[in-house]
C-alpha positions in Angstrom: 0.0 0.0 0.0 1.4 3.4 -0.9 0.9 6.2 1.3 0.9 9.7 -0.4 2.3 12.8 1.3 0.5 15.2 3.1 4.3 21.4 7.0 6.6 53.5 8.9 7.2 56.7 9.7 7.5 58.8 6.6 9.6 62.0 6.3 8.3 64.8 4.4 11.1 65.9 1.9 9.5 69.2 1.0 10.9 72.6 2.2 9.1 74.6 4.9 10.4 77.8 3.2 9.4 78.2 -0.5 11.5 81.3 -1.0 15.1 81.7 -2.3 17.7 80.1 -0.2 21.3 81.0 -1.2 22.8 78.1 0.7 20.3 75.5 -0.9 23.2 73.7 -2.8 25.3 73.4 0.2 22.6 72.4 2.3 21.4 69.7 -0.1 25.0 68.3 -0.3 25.3 68.4 3.4 22.0 66.5 3.8 23.1 64.0 1.1 26.1 63.4 3.1 24.2 62.8 6.4 21.9 60.5 4.5 24.8 58.6 3.0 26.4 58.4 6.3 23.1 57.1 7.9 22.8 54.5 5.1 26.3 53.4 5.9 25.7 53.0 9.6 22.5 51.1 8.9 24.2 48.9 6.3 27.0 48.2 8.8 24.4 47.6 11.7 22.5 45.3 9.3 26.0 43.4 8.4 26.7 43.1 12.1 23.4 41.7 12.9 23.8 39.0 10.2 27.3 38.2 11.4 26.1 38.0 14.9 23.4 35.7 14.0 25.7 33.4 11.8 28.2 33.6 14.9 25.5 32.3 17.1 24.3 29.5 14.6 28.0 28.2 14.2 28.3 28.1 18.2 25.3 26.2 18.4 26.4 23.7 15.5 29.8 23.3 17.3 28.2 22.5 20.6 25.9 20.0 18.9 28.9 18.4 17.1 30.8 18.2 20.5 27.9 16.8 22.5 26.2 14.4 19.9 27.6 11.6 17.9 26.3 11.3 14.3 24.7 8.2 15.5 24.9 6.8 18.9 25.6 3.2 20.0 22.6 1.1 21.0 20.6 2.7 24.0 17.7 1.2 25.9 14.3 2.9 25.3 14.2 3.9 28.7 17.1 6.3 28.2 14.5 8.8 26.7 12.8 9.1 30.1 15.0 11.8 31.6 14.0 14.2 28.9 10.3 13.9 29.6 10.0 12.8 33.3 9.5 16.5 34.5 6.9 17.5 31.9 3.4 17.7 32.5 2.4 15.7 29.6 1.7 12.2 30.4 1.6 10.9 26.9 5.3 11.2 26.5 5.8 8.8 29.5 3.0 6.5 28.2 4.5 6.6 24.7 7.9 5.6 26.1 6.4 2.8 28.0 4.7 1.5 25.0 8.0 1.7 22.9 9.8 -0.5 25.6 7.3 -3.3 24.8 7.8 -3.1 21.3 11.3 -2.2 20.7 14.7 -3.7 21.9 16.6 -0.3 21.8 17.3 2.7 19.7 20.2 4.5 18.3 19.9 8.5 18.4 21.1 10.7 15.7 22.7 14.2 15.7 20.0 17.0 15.9 21.6 19.0 13.0 18.6 18.8 10.3 20.0 15.8 8.6 18.7 13.3 11.2 16.1 11.7 8.8 18.7 10.8 6.1 21.4 9.8 8.5 19.0 7.7 10.4 17.7 5.8 7.3 21.0 5.1 5.9 22.5 3.8 9.1 19.7 1.4 9.6 19.5 0.5 5.9 23.3 -0.3 5.9 22.9 -2.1 9.2 20.2 -4.3 7.7 22.4 -5.0 4.6 25.2 -6.6 6.7 23.1 -9.7 7.0 21.2 -9.4 3.6 19.5 -12.6 2.5 17.2 -11.2 0.0 19.5 -9.7 -2.6 18.5 -6.1 -1.5 22.1 -5.1 -1.1 22.8 -5.9 -4.7 19.6 -4.4 -5.9 20.5 -1.1 -4.1 24.2 -1.1 -5.3 23.0 -1.6 -8.8 20.6 1.5 -8.6 23.5 3.6 -7.3 26.0 2.5 -9.5 24.3 2.0 -12.8 20.9 4.2 -12.6 21.3 7.0 -10.1 23.7 9.3 -11.8 21.9 9.2 -15.2 18.6 9.8 -13.2 20.1 12.8 -11.4 21.7 14.4 -14.4 18.8 13.9 -16.9 15.8 14.2 -14.6 17.2 16.1 -11.6 19.2 18.6 -13.6 22.3 18.2 -11.6 25.8 18.6 -13.1 27.8 15.3 -13.1 31.0 16.8 -12.0 29.1 18.2 -8.8 27.9 14.8 -8.0 31.0 12.7 -8.8 32.7 12.8 -5.5 29.4 11.9 -3.7 28.7 9.2 -6.2 32.1 7.5 -6.1 32.3 7.6 -2.3 28.8 5.9 -2.1 29.5 3.3 -4.5 32.9 2.4 -3.0 31.2 2.2 0.4 28.2 -0.1 -0.7 30.5 -2.4 -2.6 32.4 -3.0 0.5 29.2 -3.5 2.5 27.3 -5.6 0.0 30.4 -7.9 -0.6 30.8 -8.7 3.1 34.0 -6.6 3.6 32.7 -4.6 6.6 32.1 -5.8 10.1 29.5 -4.3 12.4 32.2 -2.3 14.2 33.7 -1.1 10.9 30.3 0.0 9.7 29.5 2.0 12.9 32.9 3.6 12.7 32.6 4.6 9.3 29.0 6.0 9.6 29.9 8.0 12.7 33.1 9.5 11.3 33.0 13.4 11.0 33.0 14.4 7.4 32.9 10.8 6.5 30.7 8.5 4.4 27.4 9.4 6.4 27.7 13.0 5.1 28.4 11.9 1.5 25.3 9.4 1.8 23.2 12.2 3.2 23.9 14.7 0.4 23.8 12.4 -2.4 20.4 11.0 -0.9 19.1 14.5 -1.0 19.9 14.9 -4.6 18.1 11.7 -5.5 15.2 12.5 -3.4 14.9 15.9 -5.1 15.3 14.2 -8.5 12.5 11.7 -7.7 10.2 14.8 -6.8 11.0 16.6 -10.0 10.4 13.6 -12.1 7.0 13.1 -10.4 6.1 16.7 -10.1 2.5 16.4 -11.1 1.8 14.0 -8.2 3.8 16.0 -5.5 2.6 19.5 -6.4 -0.7 19.3 -4.8 1.0 18.5 -1.4 3.2 21.7 -1.4 2.1 24.5 0.7 2.9 28.1 0.3 5.1 29.9 -0.6 6.2 27.0 -3.0 4.8 27.4 -6.5 6.4 24.5 -8.1 8.3 21.4 -7.2 11.8 22.6 -8.3 11.5 25.7 -6.0 10.5 23.2 -3.1 13.4 21.0 -3.6 15.8 23.9 -3.7 14.5 25.1 -0.5 13.4 22.0 1.5 15.3 19.0 0.3 18.8 20.0 -1.3 20.2 22.2 1.4 22.2 20.3 3.9 20.6 20.7 7.4 17.0 21.1 6.0 14.6 19.0 7.9 12.8 16.2 6.0 9.2 16.9 5.3 6.5 14.1 4.5 6.9 14.9 0.7 10.7 14.2 1.0 10.3 11.0 3.1 7.7 9.6 0.6 10.0 10.6 -2.3 12.9 8.9 -0.6 11.0 5.6 0.0 10.0 5.5 -3.5 13.3 6.3 -4.9 15.1 3.7 -3.1 12.3 1.2 -3.0 12.1 1.0 0.9 9.3 1.5 3.3 9.7 3.9 6.4 7.7 3.2 9.3 7.5 6.0 11.8 6.3 5.9 15.6 5.2 9.4 16.6 6.2 10.1 20.3 5.0 13.8 19.9 2.9 14.2 23.2 -0.5 13.9 21.5 -3.2 11.9 23.3 -3.4 8.1 22.2 -4.8 4.9 23.5 -1.9 3.0 25.2 -3.7 -0.3 24.1 -3.7 0.7 20.5 -0.1 2.2 20.5 1.4 5.3 19.2 0.5 6.9 16.0 2.3 5.0 13.2 2.7 5.8 9.5 4.3 3.6 7.0 5.4 5.6 3.8 6.4 4.1 0.8 5.2 0.9 -1.1 5.2 -2.1 1.2 4.9 -4.4 -1.7 7.9 -3.0 -3.6 10.6 -3.7 -1.2 11.5 -6.1 1.4 13.5 -3.4 3.4 11.4 -1.6 6.2 13.1 1.0 8.0 11.6 1.9 11.6 12.2 5.5 12.9 11.1 7.2 16.1 9.8 10.8 15.5 9.9 13.3 18.4 9.1 16.9 17.4 11.5 18.0 14.8 13.9 14.8 15.1 14.2 11.3 14.0 16.0 8.4 15.7 16.4 4.7 14.8 14.2 2.0 16.3 15.0 -1.8 16.4 12.2 -4.2 17.1 12.4 -7.0 19.6 13.5 -10.4 18.1 10.3 -12.7 17.8 
């Protein structure tokens, strides 16, 4: 079943004296100089504000990098409790209790706007370590033989701009699919700063945007203002590193890579504990044997691992 995506004061410049003014030209020049100086100060002030904002953003990004791994080691579901134990919202606590009964553990991902892409790629590669259905070869074939042509012809990307990401991804997937990586090596590579996780993230964004553009008529009705077309949406919401994944992007990713993405929503909304948290499965469940499971908390995605049955 395919689930479709659903996000002045004004100054009077006239003179109060209509008569002749012998100093008019010099007064005008002085006024112009004052205006220019004011404009320069305002421009400098604006530039200073922009720089201050950028410095603050850089400081936040640095703090996040120092305090959060790209992807964590396995953590018990109960490790979420300290973040919500003092809230007045019982549904967070009930949700965590529900998750402990359904899932063995989770891996947290860095909250830098790339968490969705990082989470799905980590879990996907994790699953392919023990691939028995040929999904690894299928995915490698898609990336190696089809993805670049699709991105350049349908996505409008320059091959030279994609080449470094493409080459790194192919090399990594070949090692993974051919059994040349252990679990420890996989985790080490996917948590290396500036490493393969970042390459996979950006190349995935390009392919996700390409899929949206190639199926623009289907995705266009789900775009909200101010986006007038799919290309504009992709340029703003998918392609930039650090932009959070929307439902449209998640559906496009799932369809492009032929996976399904199951999302548990721990968002504080009321739910029946007997029925469980709200869960959405995005993508075509009949088109792939790979189902990725994520935990959504407001503005963030982590990885969930079901209990062995």
